[in-house]
C-alpha positions as CSV (number, residue, x, y, z in Angstrom):
1,M,-9.4,37.3,4.3
2,S,-10.6,33.7,3.9
3,V,-9.0,31.3,1.5
4,P,-11.5,29.7,-0.9
5,K,-12.1,26.0,-0.4
6,P,-10.6,24.0,-3.3
7,T,-13.2,22.0,-5.3
8,L,-12.1,18.5,-5.9
9,S,-13.3,16.6,-9.0
10,A,-15.1,13.3,-9.0
11,V,-11.8,11.7,-10.1
12,D,-9.9,13.3,-7.3
13,L,-12.4,12.1,-4.8
14,A,-12.6,8.6,-6.3
15,A,-8.8,8.3,-5.7
16,I,-9.1,9.7,-2.2
17,G,-12.0,7.3,-1.5
18,G,-10.0,4.3,-2.7
19,I,-7.0,5.3,-0.6
20,A,-9.2,5.9,2.4
21,G,-10.7,2.4,2.0
22,V,-7.3,0.8,2.1
23,V,-6.3,2.9,5.2
24,E,-9.5,1.7,6.8
25,V,-8.8,-2.0,6.0
26,T,-5.2,-1.6,7.3
27,M,-6.5,-0.2,10.6
28,Q,-9.3,-2.8,11.0
29,Q,-7.5,-5.9,9.8
30,P,-6.2,-7.0,13.2
31,T,-9.7,-6.8,14.7
32,V,-11.1,-8.8,11.8
33,T,-8.5,-11.5,12.2
34,W,-9.2,-11.7,16.0
35,K,-13.0,-11.9,15.4
36,N,-12.5,-14.6,12.8
37,F,-10.4,-16.7,15.2
38,L,-12.8,-16.2,18.1
39,Q,-15.8,-17.1,15.9
40,Q,-14.1,-20.4,15.0
41,G,-13.3,-21.1,18.7
42,M,-9.6,-20.7,18.1
43,T,-7.1,-18.7,20.2
44,P,-6.3,-15.4,18.5
45,P,-2.7,-15.1,17.2
46,M,-0.3,-12.7,18.9
47,N,1.9,-12.4,15.8
48,P,1.2,-9.2,13.9
49,L,2.2,-10.8,10.7
50,V,-0.7,-13.3,11.1
51,W,-3.1,-10.4,11.8
52,Y,-2.5,-9.1,8.3
53,R,-3.1,-12.3,6.4
54,G,-5.8,-11.6,3.8
55,W,-5.0,-7.8,3.9
56,G,-4.3,-7.8,0.1
57,I,-7.6,-9.2,-1.0
58,N,-9.5,-7.2,1.6
59,S,-7.8,-4.0,0.4
60,A,-8.4,-5.0,-3.3
61,S,-12.1,-5.4,-2.6
62,I,-12.7,-2.2,-0.6
63,F,-10.6,0.1,-2.9
64,P,-13.1,0.1,-5.8
65,I,-16.1,0.2,-3.5
66,T,-15.0,3.4,-1.7
67,C,-13.6,4.8,-5.0
68,I,-17.1,4.4,-6.6
69,Q,-18.8,5.9,-3.5
70,F,-16.6,9.0,-3.3
71,G,-16.5,9.6,-7.1
72,T,-20.2,9.0,-7.7
73,N,-21.1,11.2,-4.8
74,R,-19.1,14.1,-6.2
75,F,-20.2,13.6,-9.7
76,M,-23.9,13.7,-8.6
77,E,-23.3,16.8,-6.4
78,A,-21.6,18.6,-9.3
79,T,-24.3,17.6,-11.7
80,L,-27.0,19.0,-9.4
81,E,-25.0,22.2,-9.0
82,Q,-24.9,22.6,-12.8
83,Y,-28.7,22.6,-12.8
84,G,-28.9,25.0,-9.9
85,I,-30.2,22.5,-7.4
86,K,-29.4,23.7,-3.8
87,Q,-27.2,21.4,-1.8
88,D,-29.0,20.9,1.5
89,D,-28.8,18.0,3.9
90,S,-31.4,16.0,2.1
91,T,-29.7,16.4,-1.3
92,R,-26.3,15.5,0.1
93,M,-27.8,12.4,1.8
94,G,-29.6,11.4,-1.4
95,C,-26.5,11.7,-3.5
96,A,-24.5,9.8,-0.9
97,A,-27.1,7.0,-0.7
98,V,-27.2,6.6,-4.5
99,S,-23.4,6.4,-4.5
100,G,-23.7,3.5,-2.0
101,V,-26.1,1.8,-4.3
102,A,-23.7,2.3,-7.2
103,S,-20.9,0.7,-5.2
104,S,-23.0,-2.3,-4.4
105,L,-22.8,-3.3,-8.1
106,V,-19.1,-4.1,-7.4
107,G,-19.4,-5.0,-3.7
108,C,-22.1,-7.7,-4.0
109,P,-20.3,-9.9,-6.5
110,A,-16.9,-9.3,-4.8
111,E,-18.3,-10.4,-1.4
112,L,-20.0,-13.5,-2.8
113,V,-16.8,-14.6,-4.5
114,M,-14.8,-13.9,-1.3
115,L,-17.2,-15.9,0.8
116,H,-17.1,-18.9,-1.5
117,Q,-13.3,-18.6,-1.7
118,Q,-13.0,-18.6,2.1
119,R,-15.2,-21.8,2.3
120,S,-13.7,-23.8,-0.6
121,G,-10.2,-22.4,-1.1
122,G,-8.7,-21.8,-4.5
123,S,-8.0,-18.5,-6.1
124,L,-10.6,-15.8,-6.5
125,A,-10.5,-16.2,-10.3
126,E,-11.1,-20.0,-10.0
127,V,-14.0,-19.5,-7.6
128,A,-15.6,-16.8,-9.7
129,K,-15.3,-19.0,-12.8
130,N,-16.9,-21.9,-10.9
131,I,-19.8,-19.8,-9.6
132,I,-20.5,-18.6,-13.2
133,Q,-20.1,-22.0,-14.8
134,N,-22.2,-23.8,-12.2
135,N,-24.9,-21.2,-11.6
136,G,-24.7,-18.5,-14.2
137,A,-23.4,-15.0,-14.1
138,H,-26.6,-13.7,-12.6
139,T,-25.7,-15.6,-9.4
140,L,-23.0,-13.0,-8.7
141,F,-25.8,-10.5,-7.9
142,R,-27.7,-12.8,-5.5
143,G,-28.2,-10.7,-2.4
144,W,-27.8,-7.5,-4.3
145,L,-30.8,-5.7,-2.8
146,P,-29.7,-6.1,0.9
147,T,-26.1,-5.1,-0.2
148,A,-27.5,-2.0,-2.0
149,Y,-29.5,-1.1,1.1
150,R,-26.6,-1.6,3.4
151,E,-24.3,0.5,1.2
152,A,-26.9,3.2,0.7
153,L,-27.3,3.5,4.5
154,W,-23.6,3.5,5.1
155,A,-22.6,5.9,2.3
156,G,-25.7,8.0,2.9
157,T,-24.5,8.8,6.4
158,Y,-20.7,9.0,6.2
159,L,-20.5,10.9,3.0
160,A,-23.4,13.3,3.7
161,L,-22.0,14.1,7.2
162,T,-18.4,14.9,6.0
């Protein structure tokens, strides 16, 4: 006798996605630190405490992105199921790609602010305020289309294949 597979809600999967994003950042942070040091022509640090500098903001930025991707993907799949639309590979990939686009609405502004913050220093709030005051709120979405494309490709593959 087989045990039925539990169905997780969009909220369940959003929480799982957010946590998975933080786990991913935690695992990749040392390699990101090493890459950044090497790109700047500096010797990579051997101290693990240095490897995790910036982990907090990196985790804080990825949590909502993966949360949106997982939650939106499940919401779309459930909505299609309600209308009797068959879940085949194309449908799963389409739902996943759209969830990537949805996450880019958070990812694009977050990445822009982080890039400016890395260059100029200051808190994220100060940098965001300066960007908006000097260039307008619409500037936060500069580069949105390539971000949406990147996230659609990424989410469209990893969510559709899992």
